[in-house]
Each structure stands twice: as structure tokens, then as C-alpha cells.
C-alpha positions as CSV (number, residue, x, y, z in Angstrom):
1,M,-13.1,52.3,9.2
2,K,-11.1,54.1,11.7
3,G,-7.5,54.6,11.0
4,Y,-4.2,56.6,11.4
5,K,-2.2,58.3,9.2
6,G,1.2,59.9,9.0
7,F,2.3,63.1,7.4
8,D,5.2,65.2,6.6
9,K,5.2,68.6,8.7
10,G,2.2,70.8,7.9
11,L,0.0,67.8,7.3
12,K,1.3,67.1,3.6
13,C,1.8,63.9,1.9
14,K,3.6,63.3,-1.2
15,G,2.6,67.2,-2.0
16,F,-0.9,66.7,-1.1
17,Q,-2.3,69.1,1.3
18,Y,-4.5,67.8,4.2
19,E,-6.6,69.7,6.6
20,V,-8.0,68.5,9.9
21,G,-11.8,68.2,9.8
22,K,-12.0,68.1,6.0
23,T,-13.0,65.3,3.7
24,F,-11.0,64.5,0.6
25,K,-12.1,62.3,-2.4
26,H,-9.7,60.6,-4.8
27,K,-10.8,60.4,-8.5
28,G,-10.0,57.2,-10.4
29,E,-8.7,53.8,-9.2
30,I,-7.3,53.0,-5.9
31,K,-4.1,50.7,-5.7
32,L,-1.9,50.0,-2.8
33,C,1.3,51.7,-2.9
34,D,0.2,53.7,-6.0
35,S,-3.0,55.6,-5.9
36,G,-5.4,56.7,-3.5
37,F,-5.2,57.8,0.3
38,H,-3.0,55.3,2.4
39,F,-3.5,54.7,5.9
40,C,-3.0,51.9,8.6
41,E,-5.6,50.4,11.2
42,S,-2.8,50.3,13.7
43,P,-0.7,53.4,14.9
44,L,2.5,51.5,15.5
45,D,2.2,50.3,11.7
46,V,2.4,53.7,10.5
47,F,6.1,54.0,11.7
48,D,6.9,51.4,9.1
49,Y,6.0,54.1,6.5
50,Y,6.8,57.4,8.1
51,D,9.7,58.6,10.3
52,I,8.6,58.9,14.0
53,C,10.9,62.0,14.4
54,E,10.0,63.9,11.2
55,S,6.5,63.2,10.9
56,E,3.2,64.4,12.1
57,F,0.4,61.9,12.9
58,A,-3.5,62.0,12.8
59,E,-6.7,59.9,13.4
60,I,-8.7,59.5,10.0
61,E,-12.0,57.7,8.9
62,A,-12.1,55.9,5.6
63,V,-15.4,56.6,4.5
64,G,-15.2,55.3,0.8
65,D,-14.1,52.2,-1.0
66,I,-11.1,50.2,1.0
67,K,-8.3,47.9,-0.1
68,K,-6.3,46.5,2.6
69,D,-2.8,44.7,2.9
70,T,-1.3,43.2,5.8
71,S,-0.3,46.2,7.6
72,K,-1.9,49.2,5.4
73,S,-4.9,50.2,3.9
74,V,-6.0,52.5,0.9
75,T,-9.3,54.3,0.3
76,N,-10.8,56.8,-2.0
77,H,-12.7,58.9,0.5
78,I,-10.8,60.1,3.7
79,K,-11.5,62.2,6.4
80,V,-8.9,63.9,8.7
81,V,-10.6,63.5,11.9
82,K,-7.8,65.0,14.3
83,K,-4.1,65.6,14.6
84,I,-2.5,63.5,17.4
85,A,0.6,64.3,19.3
86,L,3.3,61.9,19.6
87,K,2.4,60.8,23.2
88,D,-1.2,60.4,22.5
89,F,-0.3,58.5,19.2
90,I,2.1,56.1,21.1
91,E,-1.0,55.3,23.7
92,A,-3.2,54.6,20.8
93,G,-0.9,52.2,19.4
94,I,-0.8,50.4,22.8
95,D,-4.9,50.4,23.0
96,Y,-5.0,49.1,19.3
97,I,-2.7,46.2,20.4
98,R,-4.7,45.4,23.5
99,T,-7.7,45.2,21.3
100,V,-6.0,42.8,19.0
101,C,-4.7,40.6,21.8
102,K,-8.5,40.3,23.0
103,A,-9.6,39.1,19.7
104,G,-6.4,36.8,18.7
105,Y,-6.6,34.0,16.4
106,G,-5.7,30.2,16.9
107,A,-5.4,28.7,20.2
108,T,-6.2,30.4,23.4
109,N,-5.0,30.0,27.0
110,A,-6.8,32.2,29.2
111,S,-6.5,32.6,33.0
112,S,-7.7,35.0,35.4
113,G,-6.3,33.7,38.6
114,N,-3.2,35.1,40.1
115,Y,0.2,33.5,39.6
116,A,-1.4,31.8,36.7
117,T,1.1,30.4,33.6
118,N,0.1,30.3,30.0
119,A,2.3,28.7,27.5
120,S,1.8,27.8,23.8
121,S,4.1,26.1,21.1
122,G,1.6,26.6,18.4
123,D,1.5,29.1,15.5
124,G,-0.8,31.9,15.9
125,A,-1.7,31.2,19.7
126,T,-3.0,33.9,21.8
127,N,-2.3,34.1,25.4
128,A,-4.3,36.0,28.0
129,S,-4.3,36.8,31.6
130,S,-5.8,39.1,33.9
131,G,-4.4,38.0,37.0
132,Y,-1.5,39.2,39.0
133,R,2.2,37.9,38.3
134,A,1.0,36.2,35.2
135,K,3.2,34.5,32.6
136,N,2.4,34.4,29.1
137,A,4.7,32.6,26.7
138,S,4.7,31.4,23.0
139,S,7.2,30.3,20.7
140,G,5.0,30.0,17.4
141,Y,4.8,32.7,14.8
142,G,2.4,35.4,14.9
143,A,1.4,34.8,18.4
144,T,-0.4,37.2,20.8
145,N,0.3,37.8,24.3
146,A,-1.9,40.0,26.6
147,S,-2.0,40.5,30.3
148,S,-3.7,43.1,32.4
149,G,-2.3,42.3,35.6
150,N,0.5,43.7,37.6
151,Y,4.0,42.3,37.4
152,A,2.9,40.0,34.4
153,T,5.5,38.5,32.0
154,N,5.0,38.2,28.2
155,A,7.5,36.3,26.2
156,S,7.5,35.3,22.5
157,S,10.3,34.0,19.9
158,G,8.1,33.7,17.1
159,L,8.2,36.1,14.1
160,G,5.5,38.9,14.1
161,A,4.4,38.4,17.6
162,T,2.5,41.1,19.6
163,N,3.1,41.6,23.2
164,A,0.5,44.0,25.4
165,S,0.4,44.7,29.1
166,S,-1.5,47.1,30.9
167,G,-0.1,46.4,34.4
168,N,2.5,47.8,36.4
169,G,5.8,46.5,36.3
170,A,5.3,44.3,33.3
171,T,7.9,42.7,31.0
172,N,7.4,42.2,27.4
173,A,10.1,40.3,25.3
174,S,10.4,38.9,21.9
175,S,13.4,37.7,19.7
176,G,11.3,37.3,16.7
177,Y,11.3,39.9,13.7
178,Y,8.5,42.5,13.2
179,A,7.7,42.0,16.7
180,K,5.2,44.8,18.5
181,N,5.8,45.2,22.4
182,A,3.4,47.6,24.1
183,S,2.9,48.5,27.7
184,S,0.7,51.1,29.5
185,G,1.7,50.4,32.9
186,N,4.5,52.1,35.0
187,Y,7.9,50.7,35.2
188,A,7.3,48.3,32.3
189,K,10.2,46.9,30.3
190,N,9.8,46.1,26.5
191,A,12.9,44.2,24.9
192,S,13.2,43.1,21.2
193,S,16.1,41.4,19.5
194,G,14.6,41.4,16.0
195,D,15.0,43.6,13.2
196,Y,12.4,46.3,12.6
197,A,10.5,45.6,16.1
198,K,8.4,48.4,17.7
199,N,8.6,49.0,21.4
200,A,6.1,51.5,23.0
201,S,5.4,52.5,26.3
202,S,3.1,55.1,28.1
203,G,4.0,54.6,31.6
204,D,6.2,56.4,33.7
205,G,9.9,55.0,34.3
206,A,9.4,52.5,31.5
207,T,12.3,50.7,29.7
208,N,12.3,50.3,26.0
209,A,15.6,48.2,24.5
210,S,16.1,47.0,20.9
211,S,19.3,45.2,19.5
212,G,17.7,44.8,16.1
213,N,18.3,47.0,12.9
214,G,15.8,49.6,12.1
215,A,13.6,49.4,15.2
216,T,11.5,51.9,16.9
217,N,11.4,52.8,20.6
218,A,8.7,55.3,21.5
219,S,7.9,56.5,25.3
220,S,5.5,59.0,26.4
221,G,6.0,58.6,30.0
222,D,8.4,60.6,32.4
223,G,11.8,59.0,33.4
224,A,11.5,56.5,30.6
225,T,14.5,55.0,29.1
226,N,14.9,53.9,25.4
227,A,17.8,52.0,24.2
228,S,19.0,50.6,21.0
229,S,21.9,49.0,19.5
230,G,21.0,48.2,16.0
231,Y,21.7,50.2,12.9
232,G,19.2,53.0,11.7
233,A,17.2,52.6,15.0
234,T,14.8,55.5,16.1
235,N,14.5,56.5,19.8
236,A,11.7,59.0,20.5
237,S,10.6,60.4,24.0
238,S,8.0,62.9,24.8
239,G,8.0,62.7,28.4
240,D,10.1,64.7,30.8
241,Y,13.4,63.3,32.3
242,A,13.6,60.5,29.7
243,K,17.1,58.9,28.6
244,N,17.4,57.8,24.9
245,A,20.7,56.0,24.0
246,S,21.8,54.3,20.8
247,S,25.1,52.7,19.9
248,G,24.1,51.8,16.3
249,D,25.1,53.4,13.2
250,Y,22.6,56.1,11.5
251,A,20.4,56.2,14.4
252,K,18.0,59.1,15.2
253,I,17.0,60.4,18.6
254,V,14.4,62.9,19.0
255,M,13.4,64.3,22.4
256,T,10.1,66.5,22.8
257,G,10.0,66.4,26.8
258,K,12.1,68.5,29.4
259,N,15.3,67.7,30.9
260,N,15.9,64.6,28.7
261,V,19.3,63.1,27.8
262,G,20.2,61.6,24.7
263,A,23.2,59.9,23.3
264,A,23.8,58.8,19.9
265,I,27.2,57.3,19.5
266,G,27.1,55.4,16.2
267,R,28.6,56.5,13.1
268,D,26.6,59.3,11.1
269,S,23.7,59.7,13.9
270,R,22.0,62.7,14.7
271,I,19.8,64.0,17.5
272,K,17.4,67.0,18.4
273,G,15.5,68.0,21.5
274,L,14.0,71.1,23.5
275,K,15.8,73.7,25.2
276,G,17.2,72.4,28.2
277,N,18.1,68.8,27.2
278,W,21.7,67.4,26.7
279,I,23.1,65.5,23.6
280,T,25.8,63.5,22.9
281,L,27.4,62.7,19.7
282,A,30.4,60.8,18.4
283,E,32.4,61.2,15.0
284,Y,34.3,58.5,13.3
285,D,37.0,58.6,10.7
286,D,36.9,56.4,7.4
287,N,38.3,53.2,9.2
288,G,35.2,53.2,11.5
289,I,37.5,54.4,14.2
290,C,36.1,57.1,16.9
291,I,37.9,60.2,16.9
292,C,35.8,62.4,18.9
293,V,32.8,62.5,21.5
294,K,31.0,65.5,22.6
295,S,28.0,66.4,24.7
296,S,26.4,69.7,25.2
297,K,23.2,71.3,26.5
298,I,20.7,72.8,24.1
299,D,20.6,76.5,25.3
300,G,18.7,77.9,22.3
301,K,21.5,79.9,20.8
302,K,24.8,78.0,20.2
303,I,22.6,74.6,20.0
304,K,19.2,75.4,18.9
305,E,16.2,73.5,20.1
306,N,14.2,71.4,17.6
307,V,17.1,71.1,15.2
308,W,18.8,68.1,14.2
309,Y,22.6,68.1,14.8
310,E,25.5,65.8,13.9
311,L,29.3,66.0,14.8
312,K,31.7,66.9,12.1
313,K,35.2,67.9,12.4
314,G,34.6,68.1,16.2
315,K,31.7,70.5,16.1
316,F,28.0,70.1,16.4
317,S,26.7,70.9,12.8
318,E,23.1,71.6,11.8
319,V,21.8,68.8,9.7
320,K,20.9,70.5,6.3
């Protein structure tokens, strides 16, 4: 079984050292969340267990016994196929969601014509359209919306929904918890108001927005915008000229592209990026009153690249 796995820096996981191209065997019983080699079938599900800002990612192959849960699996025999950069990992997640959308469960609404509208109020429904300007809408739980046409709109208000679009200018919106929005088209918009949602885009100029706590916004295209207002959210961009903004507390922003701008203005938030990027942080007193906001360019000297910073006593301080 093909899958994906997250690691600490250096391809380590819980003290165990992995290596690309090698196969590893676990002796004894395998048990989810306990023993064995854990992985996910969906790349985006890996973000539930590994910090997008701190981790490394790889494609793996499970070649032994396998036990599965809703979002993760465990095996006793695993091969690390290749290490995957964040940009490619995001795109792999989009491809996976697109595959899931094609094989959705429950009722199915499908249209190949232009300007079509697909709507379902049942649980577990699947809406699919390959035409231009199509609209997919579902209010049921666990629904799947997919469109490959330009200017399509995918909307779901159910929990656990999945929205995927490969067309330019598409819009994915979900108000349910644990939703996944993915788009590979340019200028797409992903929006989620549920907690722990995942928004991923590989197109240039895309917009990812989340108002729920613990959400993950990831973009691999140039000029993308990631915005989050929930607590503990994570915004990550690997494209150039991206903009990342978070107003929630305890948020984290990482920028691996060039000429990025990032602002984390919630309490106890942190940020890091490459040389040449701009960062903004805010500091608060014990009563939650903002006492300082400060911006700086990462010059590689006073402000180091790829180092986490927080604002303490009016100064940028490295996070130890």
C-alpha cells in the first residue's frame, strides 16, 4: 500500500532513524497509536499528527501486515520510497483528494455540461462536474464535491466534507469541522470555518482562509495568500511572493519561498522564513492587551533565516 509519513528533522520519528530507499521491519504485534510503523493514505491527514512547520515528509510503501483507522494506518514492514518537499507534498494531497472524489460514496450527482448545478442534502453524497462554471453543493455529512471545470464552486456545510477542484478560479467553501479543501487551479479560493480544517492549494495566486481553531493552510503556488483567525492555526507557503497572516493566538507561520510577507499578530505566536522575507509579530500583557507590534526584514544577521521568532519585551527573540 502506498502512503505518506511525517518525521522530525533528519527523518527521525520517536527516536527511530529512517533512511530513504531502505526497508524496515517491526518485530512483534502492531497496534494503532502504540507499536509499529504509522502512516497515512492521504498526505493531508499527515498534518493531523505532524507539524507542517517542523516536520519532514516522505512517500512510503507498506509491504507487510496493515491495520487501518479512519485517517491513519500501521504496518510491520515499511519502505521509505522518497523524501517529499512541502510543495510536492501539498500537490500529492490534492491529487489524493481528487481520486477520492472520483470514488465517492452514497448518492452521486454528475454533470459534464457547462453551467451545470449539482446539489444534494443527503449524508455521504458525491457531487461531480467536469463542465465550466459548475456548482456543487451538499449539506450532508461526509460529502465529497469535485470539479475539474474552470470557475466551479464547491460548497458543503456538513462535517468531514472534502472539496476538490482542478479548474482555474474555483472556489471551495466548507463550514463543517474536519473538512478538506484542495485546489490545483490558479486563483482558487479555499475557505473553511470549521476547526481543524485543511486548506491546500498548488496554484499561483490562490487564497486559503480559515476561521476555525487548529486549522492548516498550505500553499505551494507563487503569490498565494494564507489567512487564519483561529487559535493554534498553521500557515505554510512554499511559493514566492506569498502573504501569510494569522490573528489567532498561538499561531505559527513558516515561509519557504522568496519575497514572502508574514504577520502573526495573535498572542504567543511565532514565525520563521527565508532571508529577504518580512515578518511581523505582536506582544501582549497579562491582560491580553497589545503592547507592541514590530516588523522586520530577515537579513540573515540580526534576524536569521529559518529560525523561529517571537516578540518578547519589544524585541524579536529566538524561540529556544
